[in-house]
Structures are given as structure tokens and as C-alpha cells.
C-alpha positions, 0 to 999 in steps of 0.5 A, spaced: 231 233 834 229 236 841 223 234 846 219 240 848 215 239 854 209 243 855 204 243 861 198 239 858 192 242 856 184 240 856 184 239 849 190 234 850 188 230 856 181 229 852 184 226 846 189 222 851 182 219 854 178 218 848 184 216 843 190 212 845 188 206 846 194 200 847 193 193 844 193 187 847 196 187 855 198 194 854 191 195 854 192 195 861 195 202 861 189 206 857 186 211 862 179 208 860 181 202 864 182 205 871 177 210 873 181 214 878 186 215 873 182 218 867 179 222 873 185 225 875 187 226 867 181 229 865 180 234 872 184 240 871 185 242 878 187 235 879 191 234 873 195 241 876 202 242 874 204 234 874 202 233 866 206 234 860 205 233 854 212 232 850 213 233 842 219 231 838 219 237 833 211 239 832 209 231 832 206 230 839 209 223 841 207 222 849 207 225 855 209 225 862 207 225 870 211 229 875 209 228 882 215 232 886 216 229 893 221 233 895 227 228 895 225 224 889 220 225 884 215 219 881 214 220 874 209 216 869 209 216 862 206 214 856 208 214 848 202 215 843 200 207 841 202 207 834 210 209 836 211 203 842 215 198 840 218 201 835 225 203 838 224 210 841 222 209 848 229 210 851 231 218 848 224 218 850 225 216 857 231 220 857 228 226 855 223 226 861 229 224 866 233 230 864 227 235 864 226 232 871 233 233 873 233 240 871 226 242 873 226 238 880 232 239 886 231 232 887 235 226 889 232 220 885 227 219 881 221 213 882 217 210 878 212 204 878 210 199 873 206 192 872 211 187 871 208 184 865 210 190 862 218 187 861 219 191 854 218 198 859 222 194 865 228 193 860 229 201 857 228 203 865 234 198 866 237 201 859 237 208 862 240 207 869 233 205 874 234 199 879 229 195 882 227 197 889 222 192 890 216 189 888 208 189 891 202 188 889 196 194 887 188 194 886 188 198 880 184 196 873 178 191 876 183 187 879 190 186 883 196 187 879 204 186 881 208 192 880 216 193 881 218 200 884 224 202 881 229 209 882 234 212 879 239 216 882 240 223 880 247 225 882 249 218 877 248 223 872 247 230 871 241 234 866 247 235 860 249 227 860 243 227 856 
């Protein structure tokens, strides 16, 4: 079944902000945990053309954030909380990589992930991301370690997925 990417609507942004709640340590990724991220998600001007809802068939399964930075595209992503941990992450990520490769003329795709999120890091590495560096960032009311990762677009083409 094909994945579809559509610009996120205000209604979809509000649904994610209000109803997508991750459990345990993953609650770190709830939009309500970071006022700046929440403000960007809910403001149509700030959200702009960067946020996309991803559907598989008719079901909304997640979102992607694409920030075109010329030679690279920085991505963020989230799966619907009830779908996480079910082995769907790699296909979901590959769909996002394919979308980015097809729609942005960049040499690499980058992302940052909290280092405690071993589950996501494992998926990113399976998809071909490489670790670049770790760094500390103030977010969600505290200071956390993140891992910066990159994916070389020249290794793959959109048709590889």
C-alpha cells in the first residue's frame, strides 16, 4: 500500500497537539512538552510548507517535517503513538526519504534524535543514516543529549524505495 504526503492542515495539527500522547520516556516527544515546538505546529505561518501528514491508504499514520537547507534537508518525524513499536518504522522512514529525495535537490538528509531513543536510532541506521556527532540541547524544560545523523542521497535514489 502506498504512502501519501499532504501538507498538514490546521485541523490535523490541532489533532496531533491534543491527542497524540506517547507513553513513558517517549512522552518527551509530545508536542505539549515543548512550548516552541507546539507554537510552530499550531501556527499556520510558522508551520508553512514544512509539515506533512502521511497516510497509508486512508489512515493517517504519522507526519514528517522537511526543512530545505540547500545542500541538505533536515527532517523530523513522528508516528501515531498507537502505531509505534510495531515494526512499521523502517517503511515509514523509507517513505519519507523517498519523498525528500523526489522533492528536494539535496545531497544529504539530516536529523537529530535524543540519544535515549535507541529504538529510533536502530531504525535510522537500518535505513542508511550515519552518526555525525552528539550535542547537548536545552528543550522540554531541561538539557538533553542528541545524536545528529546524516543520510547521503547519492547512495540511494527515490526509486530504490
